[in-house]
N, C-alpha and C positions, 0 to 999 in steps of 0.2 A: 173634700173633693174625692170622688171615687176613682177607682183605677182606670175606668174607661175614659172619663173626662181628662185625667192627667195625661194619658197617651195622646189624646187629640191635641192638647195644648203643646205638647212636645213636638209634634209634627208641624205645628204652625210656627214654632220658633219664637213665640212671643216673649219668653223669659227662660233663664237657665234654672237648672235644679241642681243643687249641690247635695250629692248623696253622702250621707255620713255612715252609711252602712253598705256593705258589699252585697246588695241584693242580687241574686243570680236570676237573670231573665231567661225565659224559655227560648231555646234554639239560638242563643247568643253566646259568643266567646267571652270568657271572663278575663282575657288578656288585654291590657291597655292598648289603645291604638298607637300611642307614641311611647313605647317602653324605653326605660333607661338601659344603657348597656348592662347586660347581665354580668354579675360578678361570678366568675366561675368558681366552683367549689374546689378548694385546694386539694390536689391529689399528690400522692407520694411519687415524686419523679424517679424514673429508673436511674440506677447508678451509671454514670458515665466517667470514663477516665479522661482527664484533661489531655488536650491535644499535644501538649508539650512533653508528656510522660511516655510516649510511644511513637517510634518512627517506622516508616514502611520497612518491610523485610528486605527489600532490594537495596535500600540505603545502608542497612546494617551489614549485609553481605559485601557490598562494595568497599565499605570502610575496613572490614576484616581482611579483605583481599589486599588492600593497599598496605595494611600493617604487615601482613605476611611477606609481601614483596620487599618492603623496607628491611625487615629482619633478615630475609634471605640475602638481600644485596649486601647488608653489613657483614653477615657471616662469610659470604664469598670474598668480599674485599679483605676481611681480616685473614682469611685462609691464604689468599694470594700474598698478603704482606708477610705473614709468618713464613710461608714457603720461600718467598724471595729472601727474607732475612736469613733463613737457614742456609740457603745456598751462598749468599753473600758472606756469611760467617765462615762457611767451609772454604770458600775461595780465599778469603783473607788469611785464614789459618794455614792454608797450603803455601802461602807466600811470605807471611810475616809472623813474628813473635811479638806479643803485646807485653810491654813493660808496665805493670800495674802501678809500681811505685812512682814512676816518672810520667805515667800516662802517655806513652808513645809506642809506635810500632817500629820494629827493626826488621830488616830482611832475615828470613828464617835461617839462611846459611851463616849468619853471625851468631846465632844461638848455639850453645854447646861447641864453641870453637876454641875454648880455653881462654878467651878474653871477656872481661866483664863489660858488656855494652849497655846494660841497664843499670840504673841507679841501684846500688846494693848488690849487684851481680846476680839478680834472680834468673837471668838467662843461662847461668851456668850451674844452677842448683839442682835441676831435675833432668839429668842427662845420662846417656849411655856411658858405661865405664868399661875398662879393659882389665883383665886379670891374667897374670902368668903365675902358675904354681911353681914354687921353688922347693917343694918337698913332696914326698910320696904319701898319698892317703894310706893310712896304716891297716885298712881292713878291705878285704875283697872276697868275692866268690870266684872260684876258678874252674875252668873247663865245663863241659856239658853236664858234669856231675854236681856242679855248684858247691864244690868243697870250700869250706871256710878257711881262709888263710889270714895271717897277720904278719906285719912287716917290722923288722928291726934293722937299724943301720949296720949292725955287726954281722948278722946272719943272712938277712934278706927275708924272703917269703917262707913261712913255715905253716904247714897244715895243722889244724887244731884237733887234738884227740878228743874222743868222747868221754875220757876219764873225768868224772866229777861234774859232767855237764848237767845243767838244770833248765827248766822252762824259762826261768828268769834270765839266764844267760842268753837264751834265744831272743827274748824280747829286747834286752839291752843292746845286743849286737845288731838286730834288724833296725832299731831306732837310729844307729849310727849310719846305716846304709840308706836312710831316707824313707821313702814311702813304705809304711808298715800297715798291714791289715791281716789279722789272723795268722801271725807268723808261726812257723813250725819247723822242727828239725828232724832229720833222720840220720841214721848212721850208715857208713859205708866201710866195708872191710878194707883194710890197708892193701890186701892182696888184689883187690879189684880196682884200685886206683889206676887211672889212665896215665898218671905221671907221679913223680915223687913218692914212689912206693917205699923207698928207704929213708925218707925224711928230707930235710929236718922237720921235727915235730915240736909242738908246744901243747901245754895243757893248762886249764884254769886252776887257780889256787883256791883253796877253801875260803868262803866268806867274801867272794868278789862278784856276787851276782849282779850288783848294780854298778860295777866298775867298767869303764870302757874296755872292750875285749883285748885290745892290744896292750893295755896296762895290766889286765887281770891274769895274764898267762906267764908261764915260765918254761924255758926250753927243757926238753927231755930227749933222750936218745931214741926211744921207741914208745909207742902207745901200749900201755898195759892192757887196755881193753881190746887191742888189736883192730880198732876202728877209728874213723875220723868223722867229723860233723859236716853234714850237708844241710844248707838252709834254704827254705822258701819263705820269703819275708812278706809276701802280699798276694793278692789275686790279680796282679797286673797281667796284661796280655791275654786275658781270658775273655772270649766273646761267645755270642749265642749259638754259634755253629756256622758252618760254611756249606763290561770291564769298564772326560776322556783324557787327560793324559793322552798321548798320541797312541792310537791303536788299542785303547782300553774300552771300558764300558761303564755305564751307570752302576753305582753301588749305593749302599745305605750306611749311614754313620754307625748304626748298631753293629755292623761287621768290623768297623775300624774306629772304635770310639775314642782313640787317642788322637785322631787327626783334628787339627785346629787350623783356623785361618788367622793369619796375622794381618791386621788392618791398620793402615795409616789414614787418619781423617775419614774413617768409615769406608775406605776402599781396600779390597783385598790386595795384598802386596806379596805375601809369601805363605808357605805352609809351615807347620811345626808339629811336634809330638808331645803330648802330655807324658811326663815320666813320674809325676806325682800330682796330687791334687792342686799344687801351687806352682810347679815348675814345668817349663816348656823348653825342649831342645829344638834349635833351629840353626840356620846358617848365618855366619858373620857377615856375608856379603849382602844380606838383606838390609843392612844398616849403613849405607854410605853417609858421608858427612852431613848431607841435608836432611837426614832422617834419624837424628839422634836425640830428639826431644821426647821424653817419656810420655808427656801428656797427649801426644799425637797418636799414640798407639793403643790398640785394644786387641783382645784375643777372643774370637768367636769359636765356641765349642758346641758340640751336641747337635749340629745341623747338617743334613744331607744336602740341602739346597743353599746356595750362596745368598747371604743377606748381610746386613750391617749390624753393628752393635757388638756386645760382648763384654768381657771382663776388662777392667782397667789394669794397668801395669805399673809396678813401682820399682822394678829393676830390669835393666837390660845389660848383660855382661858379655862381651865378646872375648875370645881367646887373645891374650896379649901377644901371641906369636903370629896372629893372622897376617898373611901376606896377600894383599889384593891383586898383586901382579901375577903371582903363581897360584892363587886360590888355595894356598896351603894353610893348614890349621883353620879351616873354614867352619867354625862352630861358635854358637852363642847360646846363652841361656836367658830366658825371660821369667821373671817372678811376678805372679799375679798378685794384685793388692789383697785379695782374699781367696782362699781355696775354693775350687769348684766342688759341687756335690757329686760324688761318684755314683754312677748308675749305668743302665744299659747303653745310654748314648754318650756318656762321659766316663772314661776309664783309662788310667795310665797304661802305657805299654811297658814291658820289662826292659830295663837296661841289661844287656847281656852279661853273663859271667865272663871274666877275663879268659882269653884264649878259648873261646867257644869253637874256633876252628871250623867254620862253615865250609863244607867241601865245594870244590869247583862244580859248576852247573847245578848247584842246589836251587830249588824253586824259591823265588822271592816274590813279594808283592810291593808295589809302589802305588801310592794314592795321592790325590790332590785335585785342585780346581784350576790347573794351568791350561795353557792353550791346547785346543783340540788338534791343531796342526801348526807347523812352523809359520809364524806371521799370521796365524788365524785368530779365531775368537776364543776367549776363555770359556771354560765350562761353567754352566749354571748349576749343575748337579755334580756331586762328588764322583770322581772317576777312580777306577783301579785297573791295574794291568799286571799280568803274570809275566815275569821275566826271570832270568837266571843269573847267578853269580858267574862272572867271567874271571877265570884264573889270572893271577898277577902276572905270570909269564906272558900270557896272551895280551893282556891290557898294556903292558910296558913294551910290547914288541913294536918294531918300526912301522908295521902296517896299521897299528891302532894309534896309541898316543905316545909311545916311546918314553923318554925320561920325564915327560910332563906329569906323570903319575908318581906321587911320592908315597911313602909308607902311611901317611895320614889319609890316604884315599883308597877306595875300592871301585871296581867297575861292575856294572850290572846292566843287562839288557838282552837284546837279540842281535848277534853280529850281522845277520843279513838285513837288519833294519826293520822298520815298520811299527815297532813298539818302543816307547821311551817316555821319560819325563820331559817336560818342556818349560818355557818361561811361565812363571806363576806357581810352579811346583816347588821352587827353591825352598830349602829348609825342611821339606816334608819328609815323611817316614819311608824308609826302606826296611821291611820287616821279614823275619825268618821264623818259622814255627819249629820249636824244639821242646820236647817234654810237655806237650799239650799247652804250650803258651807261646805267645808271639814276642819275639825279642827285636829291639831296635838295633840293627847292625849298621845303618847308614842314614845320612841326611842328604837330600838332593843338593848337589853343589854346582857342577858345571858340565858342559859337553859341547861338541862341535855340531851345531844345528840340533835338529830334533828327529830322532828315529832314522838317521842315515846309516847306510851300511858301513861297518867297521868303525863306527863312531858311537859307541854305547854311552850311556850316562855315567858320569863320575860322581861318587858320593863320598862324603866325609866318613872316614873309618872310625865308627864309634868305639870299637875295641881299643884304639890308640888314644881315645879321648876320655876314657873312664876315670883316670886319676884326676884330670882337670874337672870333670863334671862333679865328682863326689866332693872334691875340695871346695869348689864354688858353693855348692849347696850347704855344706857344713859351715862355711864362714858367713853365710847370709840367712841363717835360720831366723 
């Protein structure tokens, strides 16, 4: 059958033709009329991150914010709890003493009262003590010339001649007097002495360089060298160069680096004066019965502005003759647990030589953080005031204080009023400049009001307390 006849037969539909070959017809599509679903050619799918591996940015930021808020809330709550705990602790400590051995609290006034209220008596182990000297401290510096003198029961005070004197003697003697830093000696002609020009005298024996000076000497009628020893034992009382206390002005601790704040439970209570890197002179009346537990006290030094903290204390010793009714013998010493580091902001003031004899109306300085006015607010910054020494005859006159002023007291201020120490200044320094150094001549003690006319401040007379001070320090080295 030829091609033409085959086409005609197909158009008539008389029978089917099964094609075994894929013969392409002109003008016809080669695609089947009913094709099977095409199987797509496998292609490399682009990389996709599973939906569970990444969350929208907004969700992450919200979660981070919630975490930060939770952390901040926890920090704030902890801060509040810590602060509250601190103040609760301070409140409890101001009222009670904790007996650790028996795990109980007792009223603070029962601690250091001479009775054992805690199991084992721990409430009486760390307390203020009193001391009364019963002998004369055997070494001193005398007069504005700082002449070295030693004491014997038979002869009394004798000036030490320069005969046989060595640098080692200087070092040994200054060590007996307490604070020592670069000690040095000079000689003074006997003819130029302000007192005791004719003796009695004493001189060191050979081979006694390391022997306490009062033991190393022997009495002589006159100095073969014609001169005596004057000592400078330290750099005490020296400052970088030169007022509220009532009527005073702001000042800096660098100008008065011996000034300290005595704090009970972190609160300023009294002032005091460094007289060595470890010892502070203050007033006995700063320690009434309820303030005699050592652990409650600290000493803040080196600060112009009032703050809390400072050095711990391991001794508080008041004069055994202190009379709270008369304010007599109003002096105490505090020993720091460890010495302060001496520098521009922390430096001891000089204890004065015996019989310095400060003249009436001499210019003096008093410093402290006490009230700015009577019944007023305490100072936040250290204050200083320029006042004058008021002569004993004036101070003991009927128009001032009369017989209330004892030999253990001196008066200083301005008689017309307006400038004075006040509450909070107690125990603080009254200083006088002599021979280019500041000497501690008084400690703030008492007065009638603050800065009133004819009612000057009354201060403990340090000159009268020198024997007690040196004895206490020697016995508590």
